[in-house]
N, C-alpha and C positions, 0 to 999 in steps of 0.2 A: 315296569308293569305296575308300580305302586300308584298311589293316588286314588285307589278304588276303595271306598269305605261305605259302611252301612249308612252313614249320615247322608251321603249323596243319593243313596237309594230311596230315602224317605220321600224325596220330592216326586218320585215316580208315581206314588199312590194317588196323586191328584190329577194325573194326566187326563183322565176322562171325566172329571167331575169339577164342581165348583170348589172354591177355597175351603168350604166347610165339609166337603165330601173327601174323606181321607183315603179312600180306595176307589177304584172303578166300581160301578155296579156290576155284580156278577150274577149269573144264573146257575143255580144248583138243582139237582134232581133228588126228589124224595120218593116216598112210597107210591107205587103205581106209576111213577114217572111224573108226578106233580112237579111242575117247575116253580121255583121260588127265587125271586129277585132279592138280593141283599146288598147293603152298602154300609160302610163304617163312617160315622159323622162325628163332629166335634161335640155336639150336644143333642139330646132327644128332640128338641124343637127344630133341629136342622133337617129332620127327615124330609127328603124331597118328594114332590109329586111324581107319580108314574102314570103314563098314558098307555092304556091297553085297548087297541082297536078304536082309538078316538075317545074313549072314556077316561077321564082323569080323576085320580084320587090320590090321597097322601099315602106314602109308605108309613108303616107303623113301627115304633121302636120296640125292640125286644127288652122288656122290663121284668124285674129290676136289673139294672146294669151292675155286674159284679165289681167289687172293689178292684181298682188297678186297671180297669178296662174302659175304653170309650164305647159309646153306644152303637149298636147295629140296628139298622132299619130293614124292614122286609115287606114283601107283598107277594101273595100267591098269584100266579099267572094262569089264567084259564086254559085248559087243554084246547088246542086248535086256534089259539090266538095268532093272528097274522102279523101284527105290528105292535111292538112294545118299546117305548122310549122313556128315558129319564134325562131331563136337562137337554133335550134335543139329540141325545145319542141313542141310536137303535141298539137294543140288546140282542144278543145272539140266542135264539130260541132252539130248543131241542127239535131234532128232525126224526120222523119215523124212519126206522131202518137206516141208521147212520152208515155212511160210506167210508168215512175216515175217522179212526179213533186213535188218539195219542195217549200214551201211558208212561208214567214214571212215578217215583216215590223216594222217600228218604232224602229230603232236600235241604234241611237246615244246616247251619254251620256249627260243628260240634265244639262246645266249650264246657267241658265237665272233667273235673279231677285232673289227671295228668294228660288227658287227650285234648289237645288244643289245636284246632284247625286254623289256618290262616284266612280269616274272614275278609281281609282287606286285599287279597290277591285274586284276580279274576280267573286264574287257572287253578288255584288251590281250592277255592270255593266258587264253582262255576254255575251255581243254580240260576243266577240272572241270565246267563247266556243260554243255558238249557231251556228255560222258559221262553225266552225270546225266539229261539230256533223252533220250538214246538208251535208257538203262535204263528210264525211265518209259514208253517206247514198247512195251516188252515184246516184243522180238524173239525169234524162235526160234533165231536164229544171228547172231553178230556177226563181221564181217570187218574186220580192221585191215589196211590196205594198205601198212603199213611206215613207217619213220622214227619211232622212239620217243624217242630220246635226242638232245637238242639242246644241253644245257648242257655244252659241250665245254671251255670255257675258264673260268678263274677270273673272278669279277666285277670289272671295272675299278674303281679307286678313285672315278672320276668318276660311276659309275653305281650307287652303293650303294643308292639308293632303288628302283632297278629290280630288283636281284638280290643285294643285300648279304646275306651269310650263306648263299647258295646253295651246295650241293655242285657239283662238276664232275668230268667224266671218266667212264670206264667202270668203275663200281663200284656197290655196292648203294645207297648214299645217293642217288646221282644217278638211278639207275633208279627208285628209290622216289619221289623228288620229281617226276620228269618223267612217270612212267607209273603205277606201282602205286597210289600214294596217290590221285591224282585220278581214276583209273579204278575205284576200289574197288567202288562200287555196281554198275557195269556188269559188272565181272569176275564178280560173284556172280549176275548176272541172266540170263546166257545163255552157252551154249557158244561158244567162239571159234575162228576160223581166223586164224592169224597169218602175215602175209607179211613177208619180209625186205626192208628198204630199203637204200639206199646208205649211210645212217648206221650200218648194221650190217655193213658190209663189212669186209674184213680190215685196213683202215687205220684203222678207227674203233671203234665200240662192239660188236665182234663177241663179246666174252666174255659180256656180258650177254645177247645174243641167243641164243647156243648154250646157255648154262647155264639161263636162265629160260624162254625162249619156244619155242625150236626143239623140235618134237615128237619128234625122233629121240633115240636114246640118247646120253648125254653122253660125249664122247670124251676128256675129261680135259684140255682146253686147247689143242687144235689147231684152227686156223681153216681152213675149207674155202671157197675163193674161189667155187666154184660148187657148188650143191646140185642134184641131179637133180630134175626135176618129180615130183610125186606126186599121186595122185588121192584126194580125199575123197568117199566115196559115202554119201549119206543117202537111202536108198530109191532112187528114180529120179533124184534130184537129185545132180549131181556138181560138184565144184570141182576144177580143175586148178591146183595151187599151183606157180607158176613163179618161180624165183629169178633176179631181174634185178639183184641188188645190185651186181654188178661192172660194170654198164653205164656207159659214158661217152660224151661227145659225139664222141670220135674213136676209136671201137672199131676194132681191127685186124680184117682180113678173117677171120682164124682164129677170133676170138670170135664174129663174126657167123655164121660157118659152124657153130660149136658150138651157138648158139642155134637156128639153122635145123634142125639135126639133132634137137635136143630137141623142137622143135615138130612135126617130121615123125613123131616116134615116138609122139605122143599118140594114144591110142585112146579116143575119147569119143563120147558121144551126148547132145546137148543139154546141154553142160556150160558153166559159167562158168570162164573162165581168169582167175586172180588173179595179178597181177604188180605190183610197186611202180611201175615205169616204164611209162608208156603205150606200147603198140604203135602206137596211133593216137590222137593228141591234139596240142594246141597249147600253146605256151608264149609268154610275152610278154616283151618287152624293148626299150627304146628306141622304144616306141610301135609296134613292128612285131609282126606275127603270124608265127610260124614253127613248123615241126614240132617236137614235143618230143624225139623220139628217132629220128632217121632210120635209125640202125643197126638198131633193132628192126623198123622197117618193112621194111627189106631182108631181115632174117632171116625175117619172116613170109612174104614173097612167095616166098622160096626154100624154106621148109619147108612151105608150103601146108597148115597144119593143118585138120582137118575135125572136125565135131561140136562146134564152139564156138558158143554162142548169144549170149554177152556177154563182153566183155573189161572187167575191173574193175581199176582202178589208182589211183595217187595221184601223188606226186612234184611235180607242178605244184600249187601251193597255191591252187586254184580248184575250182569245180564245172564239169564239162563233160559233156554227153550228146550223142553224135554218132552219126549213121548215114550209110552210104556206098553208093555203087554198087560194082561189082566183087564183089558177093556177099560182102562183108566183114560180120562181126558188128558190132552196135552197140558203142560204147565209152563207158564211164562212168569219169570221172576225179573222185575224191572226196578231194582233198588239202587240205581246209579245216577240219581237226579242231582246230587250235589254234596252230600255228606261223604267224608273220607271213605274211599273204596276199601273193600275187604281184600284179603289176599287172593290172588288169582287162582283159578282152578287149572292146574297143569296136567292132571291125569285125564285120560280118555273117559268120557262119561258113558259111552256105549258099553253095555254089559254090566254097569254098576247096579247095585241093588238098593232099593228104597222099600223097607218092609218086605211085603211079599212080591213087590213088582220089580221088573228088570227094565232098565232104560234101553230102548231099541233105537232111538235117535236122540242126539243131544249135542248142544253147543253152548259155550259160555264166552263172555267177553269182559275185559277188565278195563273199561274206559267210561268216563262220564258221558251221558247222553240221554236220548229219549227214544221210545219205540213208537212207530206209527204203523197201524194195521189198516189196510185198504181192502174193502170188500172186492172179491173176485169170483169168477165162476167156480162153483163147487168148493168155496172156502175163503181164506183170507191170505193176502200177501203181506208179510211182515218185514219191516226194515228197521234195523237199529242204526241210529244216526249219532255221530259224535259231535263235539263242539264246533268242528269245522263243517258240519253237515255232510261229512263223508259217510257212506254206507259201510258199516262194519260187518253186518250180517244181513244177508238177503235170503229170506225164508218163505216157505209156504206152509199153511196149516189147512189140511184137507181131511175133515172128519177126525179120526184118531191119529192120523199120520202127520209128521212134520219132516221137512227137509230144508237144509240150509247150505249156503256157500258163503264163506267169509270173503270180505273185501268187496262185496257188492257186485253188480252186474258189470 
């Protein structure tokens, strides 16, 4: 199974573009549902023309380009545009009320300290396969719940077979190896909503986040520790994009209050809240089951947000789908996109406590894969798919209730 290397992946970035376009042109969603087309190129002068409903103009570079990065070009796409092409390739535009939504996160190959993942083995770091499978599912929308870059340290001499020759650090080469090249097919297959993870906080890979993926205007190299929530509207479908990247296990009360204030300010109706860290979820360690982020639980209870139908997150490298008493929305944790998995949850989740809430229905899975949610009468049909595209969990979300059966239909 060897012979799979990050260098081979780099060629994938030009599948949908010219020799100077180093990634496919992707479409991401910003405030209000504004669609933004972006592409990475070799030089600012290489920004390609974009045709929107027959009107052609040049994409513009995001300047200044930060040191160590290659330039990104962008263009806003008018709401209601019917046809958008770059270099003869049609872009996938957002649909009102999407019918199929794919979700995963925590996708990079971990190379940090003693934790060295085998980046050259397609089963040990399967993100390219996960992304290709998700692309083949033809989603109307792709949600990445954060944590893109994991190759933070140079490959140790003793682990050259795992990561020899890999780039490292917050720069173009590493972002390409960890995200853009393996995600190439999926980048071109659906519009994206990007969530910021703790790997993109101000102590880690924030430059690549703000320059390449953040939908807001580029501010020229200043890190924002907290970004205000924003709403993505696609018809009656809403996403609340919530930045939890600064979350820690020992948050100060002032930070909890900040998050509570942001939650209280949300004005939504039947929205999904997308945040990297679970507001309601479990993590594992030393064979014990414990709440993932107690500080966010506290912020939620203080802020008492309304209009949220589902909380979508990652951070814990497992799949979890939970529903609760206390009129809380169900919680989906989808952090098994490629980074080394966490220890499995072996205890029954039903009856477990998270702050004041009790789990009334819950399931978890310990395999790499992606989640696909399909709109259905009175709710959503959820399937967790593994690397062979086998259904691991076949679930329904109807209002505040969830139900699942393992092993698929």
